C-alpha positions as CSV (number, residue, x, y, z in Angstrom):
1,M,150.0,111.4,99.5
2,A,148.3,114.7,100.2
3,K,145.8,114.6,103.0
4,Q,142.3,115.1,101.9
5,R,140.6,118.3,103.1
6,T,137.0,118.5,103.9
7,K,134.5,121.3,104.3
8,F,130.9,121.7,105.4
9,V,128.3,122.8,103.0
10,C,124.8,124.1,103.8
11,Q,122.2,122.1,101.7
12,Q,119.8,125.2,101.5
13,C,122.1,128.1,100.6
14,E,125.3,126.4,99.7
15,S,127.4,128.4,102.0
16,Q,130.7,126.7,102.9
17,Y,132.4,126.5,106.3
18,P,135.5,124.9,107.7
19,T,133.6,123.4,110.6
20,S,130.0,122.2,111.2
21,Y,127.3,124.2,112.7
22,G,123.9,123.1,114.0
23,R,122.4,126.1,112.3
24,C,123.6,127.7,109.2
25,P,124.9,131.3,110.0
26,N,123.9,132.5,106.5
27,C,120.3,131.3,106.0
28,G,119.4,130.0,109.5
29,A,118.4,126.5,108.3
30,W,118.8,123.8,111.1
31,N,120.8,120.5,110.5
32,S,121.5,121.5,107.0
33,M,125.4,121.0,107.1
34,V,126.9,118.2,105.0
35,E,130.5,117.2,105.1
36,V,132.1,117.0,101.6
37,V,135.6,116.2,100.4
38,E,137.3,119.1,98.6
39,A,138.6,117.8,95.2
40,P,140.2,119.6,92.1
41,P,137.4,121.1,89.9
42,A,136.3,118.8,87.3
43,V,136.7,119.9,83.6
44,A,133.2,120.3,82.2
45,P,132.3,118.6,79.0
46,A,132.3,120.8,75.8
47,A,128.6,120.8,75.7
48,M,128.7,122.6,79.1
49,R,131.4,125.0,78.4
50,G,129.7,126.8,75.5
51,R,127.3,126.5,72.7
52,G,129.4,126.6,69.6
53,G,131.1,130.0,69.7
54,S,128.1,132.0,70.5
55,A,128.4,135.8,69.7
56,P,126.1,138.7,70.8
57,R,123.2,139.2,68.4
58,A,120.5,141.9,68.2
59,L,117.4,140.5,69.8
60,V,115.2,141.8,67.0
61,A,117.3,139.6,64.6
62,V,116.8,136.4,66.7
63,E,114.5,133.8,64.8
64,T,111.9,132.4,67.2
65,T,110.3,128.9,67.0
66,N,106.8,128.6,67.8
67,W,106.8,125.1,69.5
68,A,103.6,123.4,69.6
69,R,102.8,122.4,73.3
70,L,102.6,118.7,73.9
71,S,99.3,117.4,75.7
72,T,100.2,115.1,78.6
73,G,96.8,113.4,78.3
74,V,95.8,114.6,81.8
75,G,93.8,117.8,81.5
76,E,94.4,119.1,85.1
77,F,98.1,118.6,84.6
78,D,98.1,120.5,81.3
79,R,96.2,123.4,83.0
80,V,99.0,123.8,85.7
81,L,101.7,123.6,83.0
82,G,100.0,126.4,80.9
83,S,97.9,124.4,78.4
84,G,100.6,121.7,77.8
85,L,104.3,120.7,78.0
86,V,106.8,122.8,76.0
87,P,109.5,120.9,74.2
88,G,112.9,121.2,75.9
89,S,111.6,122.3,79.2
90,L,112.8,121.0,82.5
91,V,110.2,120.4,85.0
92,L,110.7,119.7,88.8
93,L,107.9,118.0,90.7
94,G,108.1,117.8,94.5
95,G,105.8,116.6,97.3
96,D,105.7,114.6,100.4
97,P,106.7,110.9,100.5
98,G,103.7,108.7,99.3
99,I,101.6,111.7,98.1
100,G,101.5,110.3,94.6
101,K,104.3,111.9,92.5
102,S,105.4,108.7,90.9
103,T,101.8,107.7,90.3
104,L,100.9,111.0,88.6
105,L,104.1,110.9,86.3
106,A,103.3,107.3,85.5
107,Q,99.9,108.3,84.3
108,V,101.3,111.1,82.3
109,C,104.0,108.8,80.7
110,M,101.2,106.2,79.7
111,G,99.0,108.9,78.4
112,M,101.7,110.1,76.0
113,A,103.2,106.8,75.1
114,D,100.1,105.9,73.0
115,E,101.5,108.1,70.2
116,R,105.0,108.9,71.4
117,R,108.1,107.3,72.8
118,V,108.6,108.0,76.5
119,L,111.5,107.1,78.7
120,Y,111.0,106.5,82.4
121,V,114.3,106.6,84.3
122,T,114.2,105.2,87.9
123,G,116.9,105.2,90.5
124,E,114.7,104.0,93.3
125,E,112.8,101.1,91.9
126,S,113.3,98.2,89.6
127,S,111.7,97.6,86.2
128,E,109.4,95.1,87.7
129,Q,108.0,97.5,90.3
130,I,107.5,100.0,87.6
131,K,105.6,97.6,85.6
132,M,103.5,96.5,88.6
133,R,102.4,100.1,89.1
134,A,101.7,100.7,85.4
135,E,99.5,97.5,85.3
136,R,97.4,98.9,88.2
137,L,96.9,102.2,86.2
138,G,95.7,100.6,82.9
139,P,97.0,98.9,79.8
140,I,100.7,99.5,79.2
141,P,101.4,101.2,75.8
142,E,104.2,100.0,73.6
143,G,105.8,103.5,73.5
144,L,106.7,103.4,77.2
145,F,110.3,102.4,78.1
146,V,111.9,102.0,81.4
147,L,115.6,102.4,82.4
148,P,116.7,101.5,85.9
149,E,119.9,103.5,86.2
150,V,121.5,106.1,88.5
151,E,124.7,107.0,86.6
152,L,123.7,110.2,84.8
153,A,126.4,109.8,81.9
154,T,124.8,106.5,80.9
155,I,121.2,108.0,81.3
156,M,122.2,110.9,79.0
157,G,123.7,108.7,76.5
158,S,120.5,106.6,76.3
159,I,118.4,109.8,75.9
160,E,120.6,111.1,73.1
161,T,120.6,107.8,71.3
162,M,116.9,107.1,71.7
163,L,115.6,110.7,71.4
164,P,112.2,110.1,73.2
165,E,109.6,112.8,73.2
166,L,109.3,112.8,77.2
167,V,111.8,111.7,79.9
168,V,111.0,111.3,83.6
169,I,113.9,111.1,86.1
170,D,112.8,109.6,89.4
171,S,114.5,111.0,91.3
172,I,117.2,113.6,91.0
173,Q,118.6,112.8,94.5
174,T,119.5,109.2,93.4
175,M,121.5,110.5,90.2
176,Q,125.3,110.6,90.3
177,L,128.2,111.6,88.2
178,D,131.5,109.6,88.3
179,D,133.6,112.7,87.9
180,L,132.4,114.1,91.3
181,T,133.7,112.4,94.4
182,S,130.6,113.3,96.6
183,S,127.9,110.7,97.2
184,A,124.5,110.8,95.5
185,G,122.0,113.3,96.9
186,S,124.7,115.7,98.0
187,V,124.6,119.4,97.2
188,S,127.3,119.2,94.4
189,Q,125.7,116.0,92.8
190,V,122.2,117.3,92.7
191,R,123.2,120.8,91.4
192,E,125.5,119.3,88.7
193,C,123.1,116.6,87.5
194,A,120.3,119.1,87.3
195,T,122.4,121.5,85.3
196,R,123.5,118.8,82.8
197,L,119.9,117.6,82.4
198,M,118.9,121.2,81.7
199,H,121.6,121.7,78.9
200,L,120.6,118.3,77.5
201,A,116.8,119.3,77.3
202,K,117.7,122.6,75.6
203,R,120.0,120.9,73.2
204,T,117.8,118.0,72.1
205,H,114.4,119.8,72.7
206,V,113.3,116.8,74.9
207,P,111.2,117.8,77.7
208,I,112.3,116.2,81.0
209,F,110.4,115.8,84.4
210,I,112.7,115.3,87.5
211,V,111.1,114.2,90.8
212,G,112.6,116.0,93.9
213,H,112.5,114.9,97.6
214,V,111.1,117.3,100.1
215,T,112.5,118.1,103.6
216,K,110.6,118.1,106.8
217,E,109.7,121.8,106.1
218,G,108.0,120.8,102.8
219,T,110.7,122.5,100.6
220,I,112.6,120.7,97.8
221,A,115.6,118.9,99.3
222,G,119.0,119.9,98.1
223,P,120.3,123.5,97.2
224,R,117.7,126.1,96.5
225,V,119.6,126.7,93.1
226,L,118.0,123.6,92.0
227,E,114.7,125.5,91.7
228,H,116.4,128.4,89.8
229,I,117.9,125.8,87.2
230,V,114.7,124.3,86.1
231,D,111.9,126.0,84.0
232,T,108.9,124.9,86.0
233,V,108.5,124.0,89.7
234,L,105.4,121.9,90.7
235,Y,104.3,120.8,94.1
236,L,101.8,118.0,94.7
237,E,100.1,118.8,98.0
238,G,97.6,117.1,100.3
239,E,97.2,114.9,103.3
240,R,98.1,111.3,102.8
241,F,95.0,110.0,104.6
242,H,92.7,112.2,102.5
243,A,91.6,111.5,98.9
244,Y,92.2,114.9,97.4
245,R,95.5,116.1,95.8
246,L,96.3,119.7,94.6
247,L,99.0,120.2,92.0
248,R,100.3,123.7,92.3
249,S,102.9,125.7,90.3
250,V,105.3,127.9,92.1
251,K,107.4,128.7,89.1
252,N,106.5,128.6,85.4
253,R,108.7,130.1,82.7
254,F,106.1,129.1,80.0
255,G,102.8,130.0,81.8
256,S,101.1,131.3,84.8
257,T,101.6,130.3,88.3
258,N,98.0,131.1,89.3
259,E,96.6,127.6,88.1
260,V,96.0,124.6,90.2
261,G,94.9,121.1,89.4
262,V,92.8,119.0,91.6
263,F,93.0,115.1,91.7
264,E,91.4,112.4,93.7
265,M,93.5,109.4,94.7
266,G,91.8,106.1,93.9
267,E,92.6,102.4,93.4
268,T,93.6,103.1,89.8
269,G,95.6,106.2,90.4
270,L,94.8,109.8,90.4
271,R,91.5,110.9,88.9
272,E,90.9,114.4,87.7
273,V,88.3,116.3,89.7
274,L,86.6,118.6,87.1
275,N,84.2,120.0,89.6
276,P,86.2,120.4,92.9
277,S,83.5,122.6,94.7
278,E,80.9,119.9,94.3
279,A,83.4,117.3,95.5
280,F,84.5,119.2,98.6
281,L,80.8,119.7,99.7
282,S,79.5,116.2,98.6
283,E,79.2,114.8,102.2
284,R,77.9,118.0,103.8
285,G,74.6,117.4,105.6
286,E,72.0,119.7,107.1
287,A,73.1,122.8,108.9
288,A,75.0,122.0,112.0
289,P,76.6,124.2,114.7
290,G,80.2,125.3,113.8
291,S,79.7,124.7,110.0
292,V,80.2,127.5,107.5
293,V,80.9,127.3,103.7
294,T,83.5,129.8,102.2
295,V,84.6,130.5,98.7
296,T,88.5,130.4,98.4
297,V,90.4,131.0,95.1
298,E,93.1,128.6,94.1
299,G,94.9,130.1,91.1
300,T,92.0,131.4,88.9
301,R,89.5,128.8,90.1
302,P,87.0,129.5,92.8
303,L,86.4,126.7,95.3
304,L,83.7,126.2,97.8
305,V,84.8,124.5,101.0
306,E,83.4,123.7,104.3
307,I,84.9,125.3,107.4
308,Q,84.2,123.3,110.7
309,A,84.8,124.5,114.3
310,L,84.4,122.9,117.6
311,V,84.5,124.9,120.9
312,S,84.3,123.1,124.2
313,P,85.3,123.9,127.8
314,T,89.0,123.1,128.5
315,G,90.1,120.9,131.4
316,F,93.6,122.7,131.5
317,A,94.9,126.0,132.7
318,M,95.7,127.0,129.2
319,P,93.1,126.4,126.5
320,R,94.1,124.4,123.5
321,R,93.9,125.7,119.9
322,T,94.2,123.3,116.9
323,S,93.8,124.0,113.3
324,T,94.0,121.7,110.2
325,G,94.0,123.2,106.9
326,F,94.1,126.8,108.2
327,D,97.0,128.8,109.4
328,L,97.3,128.4,113.3
329,N,98.6,131.9,113.8
330,R,95.7,133.3,111.9
331,L,93.3,131.4,114.1
332,F,94.9,132.8,117.2
333,L,94.4,136.3,115.6
334,L,90.7,135.7,114.9
335,L,90.1,134.4,118.3
336,A,91.7,137.5,119.9
337,V,89.4,139.7,117.6
338,L,86.4,137.7,118.7
339,Q,87.3,138.1,122.3
340,K,88.1,141.8,122.2
341,R,85.7,143.2,119.5
342,V,82.7,140.8,119.9
343,G,83.0,140.0,123.4
344,L,83.1,136.1,123.2
345,P,84.5,134.6,126.2
346,L,87.0,132.1,124.8
347,G,89.6,132.3,127.5
348,N,88.5,128.9,129.1
349,Q,87.5,127.2,125.8
350,D,89.4,124.7,123.6
351,V,88.9,125.6,120.0
352,Y,89.4,123.3,117.0
353,C,89.2,124.4,113.3
354,N,89.2,122.1,110.4
355,V,89.0,122.6,106.6
356,V,87.0,119.6,105.1
357,G,88.7,117.4,102.4
358,G,92.3,118.0,103.3
359,L,92.6,121.4,101.5
360,K,94.9,124.0,102.8
361,I,93.7,127.5,102.7
362,G,96.4,130.3,102.7
363,E,94.3,133.4,101.6
364,P,92.6,135.7,104.3
365,A,89.4,135.5,102.5
366,A,88.5,132.5,104.7
367,D,88.8,134.6,108.0
368,L,85.0,135.5,108.0
369,A,83.9,131.9,107.6
370,V,86.3,130.8,110.3
371,A,85.0,133.5,112.8
372,L,81.5,132.7,112.1
373,S,81.9,129.0,112.6
374,V,83.7,129.5,115.9
375,V,80.7,131.7,117.1
376,S,78.2,129.2,115.8
377,A,80.0,126.3,117.6
378,F,80.4,128.3,120.8
379,S,76.7,129.4,121.0
380,D,75.6,125.9,119.6
381,V,73.3,127.6,117.0
382,P,73.6,126.5,113.3
383,I,74.0,128.9,110.4
384,A,71.7,128.4,107.6
385,A,73.1,125.8,105.0
386,D,72.4,128.2,102.0
387,I,74.8,130.9,103.1
388,A,78.4,131.3,102.0
389,A,80.7,133.8,103.6
390,F,84.1,135.3,102.5
391,G,86.1,138.3,103.6
392,E,89.1,139.4,105.5
393,V,88.9,140.3,109.2
394,G,91.0,143.1,110.4
395,L,92.3,143.6,114.0
396,A,89.7,146.3,114.7
397,G,86.9,143.8,113.8
398,E,86.3,145.3,110.4
399,L,85.6,143.3,107.2
400,R,88.0,144.0,104.3
401,S,87.3,143.2,100.6
402,V,89.1,140.5,98.8
403,G,89.7,139.9,95.1
404,S,87.5,137.8,92.6
405,A,84.4,138.6,94.3
406,Q,82.2,138.1,91.2
407,A,83.8,134.8,90.4
408,R,83.3,133.7,94.0
409,L,79.6,134.5,94.0
410,N,79.1,132.9,90.5
411,E,80.6,129.6,91.9
412,A,78.4,129.9,95.0
413,A,75.2,130.5,92.8
414,R,76.1,127.6,90.5
415,L,76.1,125.2,93.5
416,G,72.8,126.3,94.8
417,F,73.6,128.8,97.5
418,S,71.0,131.6,97.9
419,R,72.8,134.1,100.1
420,A,76.4,135.4,100.8
421,V,77.8,137.4,103.6
422,V,80.5,139.7,102.2
423,P,82.3,142.9,103.3
424,A,80.3,146.0,102.8
425,T,82.7,147.4,100.3
426,T,82.3,144.4,98.2
427,A,78.5,144.5,98.4
428,R,78.6,148.2,97.2
429,M,80.9,147.4,94.4
430,L,78.7,144.5,93.0
431,G,75.4,146.2,93.5
432,K,72.8,144.7,91.3
433,D,75.3,142.7,89.3
434,A,75.6,140.1,92.2
435,P,74.2,136.6,91.0
436,I,72.8,136.0,94.5
437,P,71.5,138.4,97.3
438,V,74.6,139.6,99.3
439,L,74.4,140.6,102.9
440,G,77.1,143.4,103.2
441,A,78.7,143.9,106.7
442,A,81.3,146.5,107.7
443,T,82.2,144.7,110.9
444,L,82.3,141.2,112.4
445,T,79.5,142.2,114.7
446,E,77.3,143.2,111.9
447,A,78.0,140.0,109.9
448,L,76.9,138.0,113.0
449,R,73.7,139.8,113.1
450,H,72.9,138.7,109.5
451,V,73.4,135.2,110.3
452,M,72.6,134.9,114.0
453,P,69.9,137.5,114.7
454,Q,69.5,136.5,118.3
455,K,73.1,137.4,118.8
């Protein structure tokens, strides 16, 4: 009997090597090597080898079908998908363990099963466990079916026989094919299972959701080609110990990737947050040192969030800097600008920064609010509670304009803010069209004069 040969495959970039490495030489990922047994290539099914003798056709002669999008019954979910679910689409949903992926998809299934047949395939839980979760979310509709199975051939046979109007696969890492020798969750299993589900969705026009595990770095586990196979990639973000969750699209072949859905985790599942700005500021009290409100844009939606900073003398030789919800390297940059351009002595001060509500801000528009909150906390002087601030801070201490200024100010005015500190170029561009008075500032020092005259 011939000796079996093994190889090592990177789970991130699928590069193959005869020996294992701690770090992939191709993509640089750590601890991503998986040992697999080399096997003769399996013969793909006829449905995978071709689509009935396809031949080149002129694009103008191709007949198009205007598919009506299916509503999931969850408005925020529809917003992120692009006003609904496209028949025949393959959607990948990722997120940290316990963040609410299965709960959200269970709510979608129950919402659609009132009028349609929905199949929930689980490879990690039993039918009883699925029912217990569904009963917690509300009355179980008769159109919701469950299939505890991990063998993909059996699952595909059930889908083709039943032809439901929605299928959920929870999760893709538990699915396996008998004609592949590798174990479930391996690179080859995940890639091949996703490919066959993609062909099934296109052939039957049944939309399929697949749940994907994530790595410690927050990316979908398995080969990156998985994200290229599917039509849409969604991430459910948030802190496990905070109530709010953000559903974000990073790829969407049928809609925009500039939309974000906001949910609040409760005892009966995820509740849509129709006014997220008001929710994020609901527990904000009177003006306190280190507290500043900024206007960030998530997708096309402006959100008002509170930035908090705490500055205190350090007891160590090297001061500590900690940030939650705001990029730590960006905080280092802002602290350096405050020391060099404003003259704030922070070399012996611990600095803590927090975005209230568990939201993660990635855009530079929050720079000005973070800088103002640090100065306010250091001087122990509060900034007026009716002031909002946004703008990018440059290394020279200058303030640079950011996009969607009009929308940001409209949202601030709607929630009762009476003034806004913005870059001078933004103030000149808006002119008299600003819904609230704007305090334009060319530099960070000038912005501090607007909100803290004594400085």
